C-alpha positions in Angstrom: 166.0 -53.5 -124.7 169.0 -54.1 -122.8 170.7 -56.5 -125.1 170.4 -54.0 -128.0 171.8 -51.0 -126.0 175.0 -53.2 -125.2 174.4 -53.4 -121.1 172.8 -56.7 -120.7 174.1 -56.8 -117.3 172.3 -53.8 -116.0 168.8 -55.5 -116.2 167.3 -58.8 -115.3 166.7 -60.9 -118.4 163.2 -62.3 -117.9 159.4 -62.1 -118.5 158.2 -62.0 -114.9 158.0 -58.7 -113.3 158.5 -60.5 -109.8 161.5 -62.2 -110.5 162.7 -58.9 -112.0 162.1 -57.1 -108.5 163.9 -59.8 -106.8 166.9 -59.7 -108.9 167.3 -56.0 -108.1 166.6 -56.4 -104.4 169.2 -59.2 -104.3 171.7 -56.3 -105.6 170.6 -54.0 -103.1 169.5 -52.0 -105.9 165.6 -51.0 -105.3 164.2 -48.0 -104.3 161.0 -46.2 -103.6 162.5 -43.1 -105.6 162.2 -42.6 -109.2 165.5 -42.6 -111.2 166.6 -41.9 -114.6 166.8 -45.4 -116.7 165.1 -47.1 -113.7 162.9 -50.1 -114.3 159.9 -49.3 -112.7 157.7 -52.1 -111.4 153.5 -51.9 -111.0 150.8 -53.4 -109.1 150.9 -55.7 -106.3 154.5 -56.8 -105.3 155.6 -55.0 -108.6 154.3 -58.2 -110.6 151.7 -56.5 -112.7 153.5 -54.3 -115.2 157.0 -52.6 -115.9 158.6 -49.9 -117.9 161.9 -47.4 -118.0 161.8 -44.2 -116.6 163.4 -41.5 -118.7 162.6 -38.7 -116.7 160.8 -37.5 -113.5 159.7 -34.3 -111.8 158.1 -33.7 -108.1 154.6 -35.5 -109.0 155.4 -37.6 -112.0 157.4 -40.2 -113.4 157.9 -40.2 -117.6 158.0 -43.8 -119.2 158.6 -45.8 -122.0 156.6 -49.1 -121.8 155.6 -51.9 -123.9 152.5 -54.1 -124.1 150.5 -51.2 -123.0 147.7 -48.6 -124.0 145.6 -46.0 -122.4 143.1 -48.5 -121.8 144.9 -51.2 -120.5 148.2 -50.8 -118.7 149.1 -54.2 -118.3 148.1 -56.2 -121.6 147.8 -53.5 -124.4 149.4 -54.0 -127.8 151.5 -50.9 -128.1 155.0 -49.4 -126.7 154.2 -45.8 -125.5 155.4 -42.8 -123.4 153.3 -42.9 -120.2 152.9 -40.3 -117.7 152.0 -41.3 -114.0 151.8 -40.3 -110.6 155.0 -40.9 -108.6 152.5 -41.6 -105.4 150.0 -43.8 -107.5 149.3 -47.1 -105.4 150.1 -48.7 -108.7 153.6 -47.5 -108.5 155.5 -50.4 -106.3 159.3 -49.4 -106.6 162.2 -49.0 -108.8 165.3 -51.0 -109.7 168.4 -49.2 -110.3 171.0 -50.2 -113.0 174.4 -50.1 -111.8 175.2 -47.1 -114.6 179.3 -46.7 -114.8 178.6 -43.1 -114.7 176.4 -43.2 -111.5 172.3 -42.9 -111.3 170.4 -39.6 -111.5 168.0 -40.3 -108.7 165.4 -38.3 -106.6 166.0 -40.5 -103.2 167.7 -37.7 -101.0 169.0 -40.4 -98.6 171.7 -41.1 -101.5 173.0 -37.8 -101.9 176.7 -37.9 -101.9 176.8 -41.8 -102.2 179.1 -43.3 -104.6 177.5 -44.6 -107.6 174.3 -42.1 -107.2 173.9 -38.4 -108.2 170.8 -36.8 -106.3 168.4 -34.5 -108.1 164.9 -34.0 -107.1 163.9 -33.7 -110.5 165.6 -34.7 -113.6 165.3 -34.5 -117.5 161.8 -33.1 -117.7 160.1 -34.3 -120.8 160.1 -32.2 -123.9 157.5 -29.6 -124.3 157.7 -28.0 -121.2 159.1 -25.1 -122.4 157.8 -21.2 -121.9 158.3 -19.1 -124.7 160.6 -16.1 -124.2 158.1 -13.4 -124.1 156.8 -15.1 -120.8 160.2 -15.4 -119.0 162.7 -13.2 -117.7 166.1 -14.1 -116.4 168.4 -13.4 -113.2 171.5 -13.8 -112.1 172.5 -16.2 -109.0 173.9 -14.4 -106.2 176.3 -15.8 -103.6 174.4 -18.1 -101.1 171.4 -18.5 -103.2 169.9 -21.9 -103.9 167.7 -23.3 -106.4 165.1 -24.0 -103.7 165.2 -20.5 -102.6 164.7 -18.9 -105.8 161.9 -20.8 -106.8 160.3 -20.0 -103.5 161.0 -16.2 -103.9 159.6 -16.3 -107.5 156.4 -18.3 -106.2 156.8 -21.5 -108.3 158.0 -25.2 -107.3 161.3 -26.3 -107.8 159.8 -28.7 -110.7 158.6 -25.9 -112.6 161.7 -23.7 -112.0 164.0 -26.7 -113.4 161.4 -27.5 -116.3 162.6 -23.8 -117.3 166.3 -24.6 -117.2 167.1 -27.6 -118.6 171.0 -26.9 -118.2 170.9 -27.3 -114.5 171.7 -30.9 -114.3 172.2 -30.9 -110.6 170.0 -28.6 -108.4 172.2 -28.8 -105.5 175.0 -27.0 -107.7 174.6 -23.5 -108.9 177.0 -20.7 -108.7 177.4 -17.4 -108.6 176.9 -15.3 -111.9 174.9 -18.4 -113.4 171.7 -17.1 -115.1 168.4 -18.8 -114.4 165.3 -18.4 -116.2 162.1 -17.5 -114.5 158.7 -16.9 -115.5 158.0 -13.3 -116.2 157.1 -10.8 -113.7 152.9 -10.7 -113.3 151.1 -7.8 -114.6 151.6 -4.7 -112.4 155.6 -5.3 -112.1 155.4 -6.7 -108.5 157.9 -9.5 -107.7 156.0 -12.8 -106.6 156.2 -13.1 -102.9 156.1 -16.4 -101.2 152.5 -17.3 -101.2 151.7 -17.6 -97.2 148.1 -16.5 -96.8 148.1 -13.2 -94.4 146.8 -13.8 -90.9 145.6 -11.0 -89.0 148.5 -8.7 -88.3 151.0 -9.4 -85.2 153.3 -6.4 -84.3 156.4 -7.7 -82.9 157.7 -5.5 -79.6 160.1 -2.5 -79.8 162.5 -5.1 -78.2 162.6 -7.2 -81.3 164.3 -4.9 -83.8 166.7 -6.3 -85.9 164.8 -9.3 -86.2 163.8 -8.3 -89.9 163.4 -11.6 -92.2 166.9 -12.2 -93.7 165.5 -13.1 -97.3 164.8 -16.6 -98.9 168.3 -17.1 -99.9 169.2 -17.7 -96.5 167.3 -21.0 -95.8 167.3 -24.4 -97.7 169.6 -27.1 -99.2 173.2 -25.7 -99.2 172.7 -22.6 -96.9 174.8 -22.6 -94.0 174.7 -19.3 -92.0 173.9 -17.8 -88.4 170.1 -17.4 -89.8 169.5 -21.1 -90.0 170.4 -21.3 -86.6 168.3 -18.6 -85.4 165.3 -20.3 -87.3 165.9 -23.3 -85.5 166.3 -22.2 -82.1 162.6 -19.6 -82.6 161.3 -23.2 -83.9 162.2 -25.3 -81.0 160.6 -22.2 -78.9 157.4 -22.4 -80.6 157.4 -26.5 -79.6 159.4 -27.8 -82.6 162.3 -29.6 -80.7 161.2 -33.0 -81.3 162.6 -32.7 -85.0 166.0 -32.0 -84.0 168.2 -35.4 -83.2 171.0 -32.5 -83.1 171.1 -28.7 -83.1 169.5 -26.7 -84.2 172.5 -25.3 -85.9 174.1 -23.1 -89.1 173.5 -25.8 -91.8 170.4 -26.3 -93.2 169.0 -29.9 -92.8 165.7 -31.7 -93.2 165.0 -31.3 -89.8 164.9 -27.5 -90.4 162.5 -28.2 -93.0 160.2 -30.5 -91.2 159.8 -28.0 -88.4 159.4 -25.1 -90.4 156.5 -27.1 -92.2 155.0 -28.4 -88.9 154.9 -24.8 -88.0 153.1 -23.5 -91.0 150.5 -26.1 -90.9 149.7 -25.4 -87.5 148.7 -21.9 -88.8 146.2 -23.3 -90.8 148.0 -23.1 -94.2 148.3 -25.8 -97.0 150.0 -26.7 -100.4 153.0 -24.1 -101.3 152.0 -22.0 -98.3 153.2 -24.6 -96.0 156.2 -26.1 -97.9 158.9 -25.9 -94.9 160.5 -22.8 -96.3 160.4 -19.8 -94.4 159.1 -16.5 -96.0 158.5 -13.1 -94.4 155.1 -14.1 -92.7 156.4 -17.4 -91.2 159.4 -15.3 -90.1 157.2 -12.6 -88.6 155.0 -15.2 -86.5 158.0 -16.7 -85.2 159.9 -13.7 -84.0 156.3 -12.1 -82.7 156.1 -11.7 -79.0 156.0 -15.0 -77.3 152.9 -14.3 -75.0 151.0 -13.8 -78.1 148.6 -16.7 -79.1 150.0 -18.2 -82.5 149.8 -21.9 -82.7 152.9 -23.9 -82.5 154.5 -26.9 -84.2 151.7 -29.3 -82.9 151.8 -33.6 -82.5 153.9 -33.5 -79.6 155.9 -36.7 -79.2 154.4 -39.2 -76.4 156.0 -39.2 -73.2 156.5 -42.7 -73.3 157.3 -44.7 -76.4 155.5 -48.1 -77.0 157.4 -51.1 -77.2 157.7 -53.0 -80.7 154.9 -55.4 -80.9 156.5 -57.8 -83.4 156.6 -58.3 -86.8 153.8 -60.4 -87.3 151.6 -57.4 -86.5 152.7 -55.8 -90.0 152.1 -56.9 -93.7 149.4 -57.8 -95.9 146.0 -58.6 -94.1 147.3 -57.0 -90.8 144.5 -55.2 -89.0 145.0 -53.6 -85.8 145.9 -50.6 -83.7 149.8 -50.9 -84.0 149.3 -50.2 -87.8 147.4 -47.1 -86.8 150.2 -46.0 -84.2 153.1 -46.5 -87.0 151.1 -44.7 -89.5 150.8 -41.9 -87.1 154.3 -42.2 -86.2 155.2 -41.7 -90.2 153.2 -38.7 -90.4 154.8 -37.1 -87.6 158.1 -37.7 -89.2 157.0 -36.2 -92.3 156.1 -39.2 -94.5 152.3 -38.2 -94.7 152.4 -37.7 -98.7 152.1 -41.5 -98.6 148.6 -41.5 -97.4 145.9 -40.6 -99.5 143.4 -41.4 -96.3 144.2 -42.5 -93.0 146.7 -43.7 -91.5 144.5 -46.4 -90.5 144.5 -49.6 -88.8 144.4 -51.9 -92.1 148.1 -52.3 -93.4 148.2 -50.9 -96.8 150.9 -50.4 -99.6 150.8 -46.9 -98.4 152.2 -47.8 -95.0 154.9 -50.4 -96.9 156.2 -47.3 -98.7 156.4 -44.5 -95.9 158.2 -47.2 -93.8 160.7 -48.0 -96.7 161.2 -44.3 -97.4 161.7 -43.7 -93.7 164.3 -46.7 -93.9 166.0 -45.4 -96.6 166.4 -42.1 -95.1 168.3 -43.6 -92.3 170.9 -44.6 -94.7 169.7 -48.5 -95.0 169.2 -50.3 -98.3 168.3 -53.7 -99.6 166.4 -56.1 -97.1 167.0 -53.4 -94.3 165.2 -51.2 -96.2 162.2 -53.4 -97.2 159.3 -51.3 -96.1 158.4 -53.6 -92.8 159.0 -52.4 -89.6 161.6 -54.0 -87.1 162.6 -53.0 -83.7 164.9 -50.6 -84.5 162.6 -48.8 -87.2 159.9 -49.0 -84.8 162.2 -47.3 -82.1 163.2 -44.6 -84.2 159.8 -43.7 -85.4 158.5 -43.6 -82.2 161.2 -40.7 -80.9 
C-alpha cells in the first residue's frame, strides 16, 4: 500500500504485526488514540491483525483492512471497510506515520505539538449526512465553541461535526461562521442540556447576579471570569483535588473533570454528566452552601502509598496494587477504559488507561508504554 502511494518510508514493510508495532514504538510514534492514516493494530500485543484508519469519531474508528471478513477478523479473504469501537479490548493501539503536513489525531496531549493536528473527531465516513429538511443553521457568536454549541443543541460533538464536514479543526471556529444543527424539535423549543431535574432548590436572595451565564462561556477555548467562578464553586464543593493550579479564567481539562465529578455525584449519567455545566449544574453549585447537595466524591487519600515496584504490574499480575492503580486512574478521569472493575487482575484496560494518562503528561515512546513506574505512580496518587 505504502509503496503504491509513493510513501514507503512512512509505514513498516513487514508481514508481522508485532514487528510493525515495534517499528512505530522505536520512532516514538505509537499512541492509544486514533489518527487519520494511522496503522491500527489489534489483539494481544498488537500481533493479531492490522488496518488503516481513514476516519474516527468519539466512539468508533473506520478502517480499511485486508485479509478480513465479517466473520473472521484476522484470516478472511476480503479487503473491506470496517467499523470498530475505539475502546474495544481488541484494539491495541495506533502507529502514527510522519506525514509532512502533520498527523490529525484525537490525542489531546498532542494538541499544539509540531507535526500533529488535534481533532476530537475527523473526516467522518460518508452516509452520515442529514437532509436539509431536518436541519437548521446558526451563526457562531463571539466566544462560542463547538463543544458549547453541541451542548446547547443537546447533541454530541461527534454528531455536530458529522453535520459540518467543513469544520476541519473543532478548536478553530470564528464569529460569523455558519454551523448546521438538527432541526428544532416539534413545538419549536430549543433543546436544553439534558440534565435531569432534581428537586427544586431556591437560592437565597443574596445570590442575585449568579444566573447561569450560558454554555458558550465554558468548554475548550473559553477564557473568561465565569470559568474562574465555576472553578471556585467546584472547589467549595470538594473538587479541589482536580486542580494542580487555579482555578483560573482559562478552561482546562481540570475544570471538565471537576464538573463531571460533581454531576456524577448528583446521580446523573451519560450526557447529563459530560463535564460541561448547564443551567441545572450551575444552579446547584451556586445554591446555599448549607443545602444537602452531593459534592464531588472520591476524596484523595491523606497519604499516598509508596510505589510497590514494576513487578507488581503487567500480564499475569494479580494483587491489590493493581486495584489501587485502577482506582486512581478512575479518579483522574480514565474510567472509560474499564468495562468492569478496576480489580486485582492486570488487564489490557489497565495498560490502556495508564498509557492514556502518560500521554496526558506529554510523555511518548517508552515513557508512555502503559506500565507504571515511580513517577507515573506518584502523579496518579496525588
